[in-house]
C-alpha positions, 0 to 999 in steps of 0.5 A: 803080262809082257808089258808088266814085266818090261815095266817092272824091269825098268823100275828095278834098273832105275832103283839100282841106279839110284842106289849106286848114285846114293852110295857114291854120294854118301861114301865117296864124296863125304856128303855127311861127315856126321855119318862117317863119324857114326860109322866109325863109332859103331865100329863097322869099318874096323878090321876085326877079321883076325879076331873073328877067325881066332874066335872060330878057331878057339885060339883066344 
């Protein structure tokens, strides 16, 4: 069982490293400009925090 846990831990660490490398590749190096346009089109990068707070407070 201890061998299995070591192998599983190594797989998790490798997956985390690949996730971080992929995120850096996609977002920081601007690998796919179309992806950046898609994110802006969906409104994910907009700063809507104040509108969200106003909605929760009932000030709208």
